[in-house]
C-alpha positions in Angstrom: 49.3 -67.5 29.6 47.0 -65.2 31.6 44.9 -62.0 31.0 44.6 -59.4 33.7 41.9 -56.8 33.6 43.4 -53.6 35.1 41.0 -51.0 33.8 37.6 -50.4 32.0 36.2 -53.3 34.1 32.6 -52.5 35.2 33.4 -48.9 34.3 33.7 -47.0 31.0 37.2 -45.6 31.4 40.9 -46.6 32.0 41.1 -49.3 29.4 44.1 -51.5 30.3 44.6 -55.3 29.9 47.8 -57.3 30.5 48.6 -60.5 28.7 51.5 -62.5 30.3 53.2 -65.5 28.8 56.2 -67.4 30.0 58.4 -65.1 27.8 56.6 -61.8 27.2 54.3 -59.2 28.6 51.8 -57.5 26.3 49.6 -54.5 27.2 46.3 -53.8 25.4 45.7 -50.0 25.8 46.9 -47.8 28.6 44.0 -45.4 29.3 43.4 -42.7 31.8 40.6 -43.0 34.3 38.0 -40.2 33.9 34.9 -39.2 35.7 34.5 -39.2 39.5 37.3 -38.0 41.8 37.6 -41.5 43.1 38.2 -42.9 39.6 40.7 -40.2 38.7 42.8 -40.9 41.8 43.6 -44.3 40.2 45.7 -42.5 37.6 48.2 -41.5 40.3 48.6 -45.0 41.7 51.5 -47.3 40.7 50.8 -49.6 37.8 49.9 -53.2 38.8 53.0 -54.3 36.9 56.5 -53.1 36.3 56.4 -50.9 33.2 60.1 -51.8 32.4 59.0 -55.5 31.9 56.4 -54.7 29.3 57.6 -55.8 25.8 54.7 -54.4 23.7 51.8 -52.0 24.2 49.1 -52.5 21.5 46.9 -49.5 21.3 43.4 -49.7 19.9 42.8 -45.9 19.4 43.7 -42.4 20.5 40.9 -41.5 23.0 42.4 -40.6 26.3 40.5 -43.3 28.2 42.5 -45.7 26.1 45.9 -43.9 25.6 46.1 -41.3 28.3 48.5 -43.0 30.7 51.1 -43.8 28.0 53.3 -40.9 29.1 53.2 -42.1 32.7 54.0 -45.7 31.5 57.1 -44.4 29.7 58.0 -42.1 32.6 57.8 -45.1 34.9 60.3 -47.2 32.9 58.6 -48.6 29.8 61.1 -49.2 27.0 59.2 -51.5 24.6 57.2 -50.8 21.4 53.8 -49.1 21.1 52.1 -50.7 18.2 49.1 -48.9 16.6 47.7 -47.6 13.4 49.1 -44.6 11.5 46.1 -42.4 12.1 46.1 -43.3 15.8 49.7 -42.2 16.1 48.9 -38.9 14.3 46.1 -38.2 16.8 48.2 -39.2 19.8 50.7 -36.6 18.7 48.0 -34.0 19.5 46.1 -35.6 22.3 48.9 -36.8 24.6 50.8 -33.5 24.5 47.6 -31.6 25.2 46.9 -34.0 28.1 50.3 -33.2 29.4 49.5 -29.5 29.4 46.2 -30.2 31.2 48.1 -32.3 33.9 50.5 -29.4 34.4 47.7 -26.8 34.6 45.7 -29.0 37.1 48.8 -29.4 39.3 49.4 -25.6 39.2 45.8 -24.9 40.2 46.0 -27.4 43.1 49.3 -26.2 44.3 48.1 -22.6 44.4 45.4 -23.8 46.8 47.9 -25.9 48.8 50.2 -22.9 49.1 47.4 -20.9 50.7 46.6 -23.8 53.0 50.2 -24.5 53.9 50.1 -28.0 52.4 52.9 -29.8 50.4 52.9 -29.4 46.7 52.0 -32.2 44.2 53.6 -33.2 41.0 51.6 -33.5 37.7 50.7 -37.0 36.6 53.1 -36.2 33.6 54.1 -33.2 31.6 53.8 -32.2 28.0 57.5 -33.0 27.7 56.9 -36.5 29.1 54.2 -36.9 26.4 56.6 -35.9 23.7 59.1 -38.4 24.9 56.5 -41.2 24.9 55.7 -40.6 21.2 59.2 -41.8 20.3 58.1 -45.4 21.2 55.3 -45.5 18.6 55.4 -47.9 15.6 52.6 -47.2 13.1 50.9 -49.6 10.7 48.0 -49.7 8.3 44.8 -51.7 8.6 45.0 -55.4 7.5 48.8 -55.5 7.6 50.0 -58.6 9.3 52.7 -57.6 11.9 55.0 -60.2 13.2 56.4 -58.6 16.4 58.5 -61.7 17.0 58.4 -65.4 16.4 55.6 -65.8 19.0 53.4 -62.7 18.6 51.5 -61.6 15.6 49.1 -58.6 15.3 46.6 -57.3 12.8 44.5 -54.2 13.0 40.9 -54.2 11.6 38.8 -51.1 11.3 36.6 -50.5 14.3 34.7 -47.6 12.8 34.7 -45.7 16.1 37.1 -42.7 15.4 39.8 -42.1 12.9 42.4 -44.9 13.2 40.4 -46.9 15.7 41.0 -50.6 15.5 39.9 -54.1 16.5 43.0 -55.9 17.6 43.6 -59.4 16.4 46.4 -60.9 18.4 48.0 -64.4 17.9 50.2 -65.5 20.9 52.2 -68.7 20.8 53.3 -70.4 24.0 54.8 -73.9 24.3 54.2 -74.5 20.6 50.5 -73.7 20.9 48.8 -70.6 19.6 45.8 -68.8 20.9 43.9 -66.0 19.1 42.8 -63.1 21.3 40.5 -60.4 19.8 40.0 -57.0 21.5 37.3 -54.8 20.0 38.6 -51.6 21.5 35.5 -49.3 21.0 33.2 -50.4 18.2 31.5 -47.8 16.0 28.1 -47.7 14.4 27.3 -48.9 10.9 26.6 -46.3 8.2 28.0 -43.4 10.2 29.4 -40.4 8.3 33.1 -40.2 7.3 34.3 -43.6 8.6 33.9 -47.1 7.4 31.7 -49.7 9.1 33.3 -51.9 11.8 34.9 -54.9 10.2 33.7 -58.3 11.1 35.9 -61.0 12.6 35.4 -64.6 11.7 36.9 -66.4 14.6 38.7 -66.0 17.9 39.6 -68.2 20.9 39.0 -65.4 23.4 37.1 -62.1 22.9 37.3 -58.9 24.9 34.3 -56.8 23.9 33.1 -53.3 24.9 29.6 -52.8 26.3 29.2 -49.0 26.7 25.7 -49.2 25.3 25.0 -52.9 25.9 21.6 -52.1 27.4 20.4 -49.3 25.1 19.5 -48.5 21.6 20.3 -45.3 19.7 18.0 -43.1 17.7 18.0 -43.7 14.0 20.5 -41.6 12.2 18.0 -39.7 10.1 16.1 -38.8 13.3 19.2 -37.5 15.2 19.9 -35.0 12.4 16.3 -33.8 12.3 16.3 -33.4 16.0 19.6 -31.5 16.1 18.5 -29.1 13.3 15.1 -28.7 15.1 16.8 -27.7 18.3 19.1 -25.3 16.5 16.3 -23.6 14.6 14.0 -23.4 17.6 16.7 -21.9 19.8 17.8 -19.5 17.1 14.2 -18.2 16.5 14.0 -17.2 20.2 17.3 -15.5 20.0 19.3 -18.1 22.0 22.6 -19.9 21.8 23.1 -23.6 21.3 26.0 -25.1 23.3 27.2 -28.5 22.2 29.8 -30.2 24.4 31.6 -32.4 21.9 34.6 -34.7 21.9 37.3 -33.1 19.9 38.1 -36.3 18.1 35.5 -37.7 15.6 32.4 -36.3 17.3 33.2 -32.8 16.3 34.2 -33.8 12.7 31.0 -35.8 12.4 28.9 -32.9 13.5 30.7 -30.6 11.0 30.0 -33.2 8.2 26.3 -33.5 9.2 25.8 -29.7 9.4 27.6 -29.3 6.1 25.2 -31.7 4.4 22.2 -29.7 5.8 23.4 -26.1 5.2 25.1 -26.7 1.8 22.7 -29.2 0.3 19.3 -28.2 1.5 17.4 -26.5 -1.4 15.9 -23.0 -0.8 17.2 -22.7 2.8 16.6 -19.1 3.9 19.8 -17.2 4.6 18.6 -16.1 8.1 18.4 -19.8 9.1 22.1 -20.3 8.4 23.1 -19.4 11.9 26.8 -19.2 12.6 28.4 -22.4 13.8 31.6 -21.9 15.8 34.1 -24.7 16.4 35.8 -23.5 19.7 38.3 -26.1 20.5 42.0 -25.9 19.5 42.2 -29.7 19.8 39.2 -30.2 17.5 40.7 -27.8 14.9 44.0 -29.6 14.9 42.3 -33.0 14.8 40.2 -32.0 11.8 43.5 -31.4 9.9 44.7 -34.9 11.0 41.4 -36.2 9.5 42.2 -34.4 6.2 45.7 -36.0 6.2 44.3 -39.6 6.7 41.6 -39.7 4.1 42.4 -43.3 3.3 40.4 -44.2 6.4 37.2 -42.5 5.0 34.2 -44.3 3.7 33.3 -44.3 0.0 30.8 -41.4 0.3 33.3 -39.1 1.9 36.1 -40.0 -0.5 33.7 -39.3 -3.4 32.8 -35.9 -1.9 36.5 -35.0 -1.6 37.3 -36.2 -5.1 34.5 -34.0 -6.4 36.4 -31.0 -5.0 34.3 -30.3 -1.9 35.8 -30.0 1.6 33.4 -31.8 4.0 34.9 -29.9 6.9 34.1 -26.4 5.6 30.9 -24.6 4.7 29.6 -21.0 4.4 28.4 -20.4 8.0 31.1 -22.5 9.8 33.9 -20.6 11.7 36.9 -22.0 13.5 37.8 -20.1 16.7 41.6 -20.1 17.2 42.4 -17.6 20.0 41.2 -17.4 23.6 40.1 -13.8 22.9 37.8 -14.9 20.1 36.4 -17.6 22.4 35.7 -15.1 25.2 34.0 -12.7 22.7 31.4 -15.4 21.8 29.9 -15.1 25.3 29.6 -11.3 25.1 27.5 -11.4 21.8 23.8 -12.1 22.1 23.0 -13.1 18.5 21.8 -16.6 17.8 24.6 -19.1 17.2 25.9 -22.6 17.8 29.1 -23.2 19.8 30.7 -26.6 19.6 33.4 -27.0 22.1 35.4 -29.6 24.1 35.5 -31.5 26.3 32.6 -33.8 25.5 31.8 -34.6 29.2 32.4 -31.0 30.3 35.3 -32.0 32.6 37.8 -29.5 31.2 38.4 -27.0 28.3 36.6 -24.0 26.9 33.2 -25.7 27.2 33.1 -25.0 30.9 33.4 -21.2 30.3 30.6 -21.4 27.7 28.4 -23.3 30.1 29.1 -20.8 32.9 28.0 -17.9 30.7 25.0 -19.6 29.1 23.4 -22.2 31.4 21.5 -19.7 33.4 19.7 -18.1 30.4 16.3 -19.6 29.6 16.5 -19.0 25.8 19.6 -21.1 25.4 20.0 -24.8 24.8 22.6 -27.4 25.7 22.8 -30.5 23.5 24.7 -33.6 24.6 25.8 -35.8 21.6 27.9 -38.4 23.4 28.3 -40.6 26.5 28.5 -38.9 29.8 30.4 -40.9 32.4 29.3 -41.1 36.1 30.7 -38.2 38.2 31.1 -35.8 35.3 29.4 -32.4 35.0 27.8 -33.6 31.7 26.2 -36.5 33.6 24.8 -34.1 36.3 23.3 -31.8 33.6 21.9 -34.7 31.6 20.2 -36.2 34.8 18.5 -32.9 35.5 20.6 -31.0 38.0 19.1 -27.6 38.8 22.3 -26.1 40.0 26.0 -27.0 39.3 29.3 -25.7 40.4 31.4 -24.3 37.6 34.8 -22.5 37.9 34.3 -21.6 41.5 30.6 -20.5 41.2 27.2 -22.0 41.7 25.3 -21.7 38.4 21.5 -22.1 38.0 20.5 -24.4 35.2 17.8 -22.6 33.2 18.7 -23.5 29.6 16.9 -26.4 27.9 19.0 -29.7 28.2 18.8 -32.2 25.3 20.6 -35.5 24.7 20.9 -37.1 21.2 22.5 -40.5 21.7 22.4 -41.2 18.0 25.6 -39.2 17.6 27.4 -41.5 19.9 30.5 -43.2 18.4 29.8 -46.4 20.3 27.8 -49.3 18.9 24.5 -49.8 20.7 23.1 -53.1 21.9 21.8 -54.1 18.4 25.0 -53.1 16.7 27.1 -55.2 19.2 24.9 -58.2 18.7 25.0 -57.9 14.9 28.8 -57.6 15.0 29.0 -60.9 17.1 26.9 -62.6 14.4 29.8 -62.1 12.0 31.7 -64.9 13.8 31.8 -68.2 11.8 33.6 -69.8 14.8 32.5 -68.3 18.2 35.0 -67.7 20.9 35.4 -70.1 23.9 35.1 -67.2 26.3 33.8 -63.6 25.9 34.9 -61.0 28.4 32.5 -58.1 28.7 34.3 -54.8 29.5 34.1 -51.0 29.1 30.6 -50.7 30.4 28.9 -49.7 33.6 27.8 -52.7 35.6 24.1 -52.7 34.6 25.0 -52.3 30.9 27.6 -55.1 31.1 25.2 -57.5 32.8 22.4 -56.9 30.4 24.7 -57.4 27.4 26.4 -60.5 28.9 23.1 -62.2 29.5 22.1 -61.5 25.9 25.3 -63.1 24.6 24.6 -66.2 26.7 21.0 -66.4 25.5 21.7 -65.8 21.8 25.1 -67.4 21.2 25.4 -69.9 24.1 29.0 -68.7 24.9 30.2 -68.4 28.5 30.7 -64.7 29.4 32.7 -63.2 32.1 32.2 -59.6 33.5 35.6 -59.1 35.2 36.2 -56.9 38.2 39.2 -54.6 38.3 42.2 -56.9 38.9 40.5 -60.1 37.7 42.9 -62.6 36.2 42.0 -65.3 33.7 44.4 -68.2 33.3 44.8 -69.9 29.9 46.4 -73.3 30.4 45.5 -76.3 28.3 42.9 -74.3 26.3 45.3 -73.3 23.6 45.2 -74.2 19.9 47.9 -75.8 17.8 47.3 -73.5 14.9 46.1 -70.0 13.9 42.4 -71.2 13.9 42.2 -71.3 10.1 44.3 -68.1 9.7 47.7 -69.8 9.1 50.2 -67.3 7.8 51.3 -69.4 4.9 54.1 -68.6 2.4 53.3 -67.3 -1.0 52.3 -70.2 -3.4 51.5 -68.5 -6.7 54.2 -65.9 -6.7 54.0 -65.1 -10.4 50.3 -64.1 -10.2 50.9 -61.9 -7.2 53.8 -60.2 -8.8 51.8 -59.4 -11.9 49.0 -57.9 -9.8 51.5 -55.8 -7.8 53.0 -54.6 -11.1 49.6 -53.5 -12.3 49.1 -51.5 -9.1 52.5 -50.0 -9.4 51.9 -49.0 -13.1 48.7 -47.3 -12.1 50.4 -45.5 -9.3 53.3 -44.5 -11.5 50.9 -43.0 -14.1 49.5 -40.5 -11.5 52.8 -38.8 -10.8 56.1 -38.3 -12.6 58.3 -38.3 -9.6 57.9 -40.3 -6.3 60.2 -41.5 -3.5 58.3 -44.7 -3.3 60.2 -47.5 -5.0 59.6 -51.2 -5.2 62.6 -53.2 -4.2 63.1 -56.3 -6.2 64.0 -58.2 -3.0 60.5 -57.5 -1.7 59.1 -59.5 -4.6 61.0 -62.6 -3.4 59.7 -62.4 0.2 56.7 -64.2 1.6 53.0 -63.5 1.2 52.7 -61.4 4.4 55.4 -58.8 3.4 54.0 -58.6 -0.2 50.4 -58.0 1.1 51.7 -55.3 3.5 53.4 -53.6 0.5 50.2 -53.7 -1.5 48.2 -52.1 1.3 50.8 -49.4 1.6 50.6 -48.8 -2.1 46.9 -48.6 -2.0 47.1 -45.9 0.7 49.6 -43.9 -1.4 47.4 -44.2 -4.5 44.5 -42.7 -2.6 46.6 -39.9 -1.1 47.7 -38.9 -4.6 44.2 -39.0 -6.0 43.2 -36.6 -3.2 46.1 -34.3 -4.1 45.3 -34.3 -7.8 41.6 -33.6 -7.2 42.5 -30.4 -5.5 
């Protein structure tokens, strides 16, 4: 068995890892490279493997740097299964098709220039139709379900707390009658963040692939980040300015809405004039917010309680969703104080670029970054103090105040990452540090060695790790044993079903008697499915 590191190695983009056994080929993520032109060129290169030979793609979450090359993978011959969580599939339905439209628009823009220069035309990386076709290969599951892909490969998704549906992947792979457990963190979230649950702990693994985006940094405390954001908004509004917030359409925007909701709806005696209009100007973010509403089983207890009380956490008095391009354009022709939250989060595409073009040169305005800005992006240039930037064919002077509030990041910081590692009861034999710029990865790897005495590897792009005689003979204490006390489990299942049945008079969900005779894994999966349906019905009844 071997692991190949084909993306997100010493960079924070292009997540892609290939596990090869003597019988199967398994991909972990298939992300797009984003950032500098040099990195983005990698998207157009052939895969380092034959896509037709890949049996399974296991997807950690929907962010484009983890999922964005899936349509290209399918276009190039992939015919296997894409295994992920239900919420991730729902988000990919939006994001991959949108990405296809972006690829087509970028190719059209480039070809218009090539036509004038007499150069040959290029093809888009993939189209929206290619993205739609790729969605047919998705198989969706819930957290904690044990998924036996075949006799040699078993998967389980644990909540990573990064975005809706994001998962830590537990993967058991058997080769030559020996089984190794590989854990891939995907992107780990932060504890006690709004909306989502905390990242789940993993007790053991043989090999760990862990992200290190903020492996050398600490975030502000969450209370401080909210105070800072509100302070910037109020200060800018009082001088008649506009606050521009470049925000990722998935999770960051929903978290901002939730945070602002708590401030504007639950702050006593807040003067009406301080409730400046907040505009969500991103079609993707608006659609994604609806996906969040449809997957409330992923929410933390506080958010569930809020919904059950009858309150919509994604709506408040001075919040407005901008749907049309005309409405978006009008925002820049109005001079009253306001906040515009728009995508993309790194200012590489989308409506945010138009808002920056019209507002960067005005001294009374502010730009607030609330997420990671990769090397080579416009967001990184602004964050590092650029005085002039090129935007939509023009040179723009940077006169607005530039702020960065890293406490809104969806990524665990150094302390969060180390605390998560402390959850292991049996430490891995090897830890691969990925998804971080080189300095961040090196700092974090050194801390792992110092605090846990585990050998760490910071792989280069293309690095291959061979697993030979280092395999285990079991599932490292997580043997998937058959059901022993069937009668007790059946009784508990019946209690759950009775509760569920009392909530509604008619349902299509039935318990097959045969299910009750199957092994523990299938029964547990059915229970998890029931729990989700119970919550969905609670949400429906509360409205």
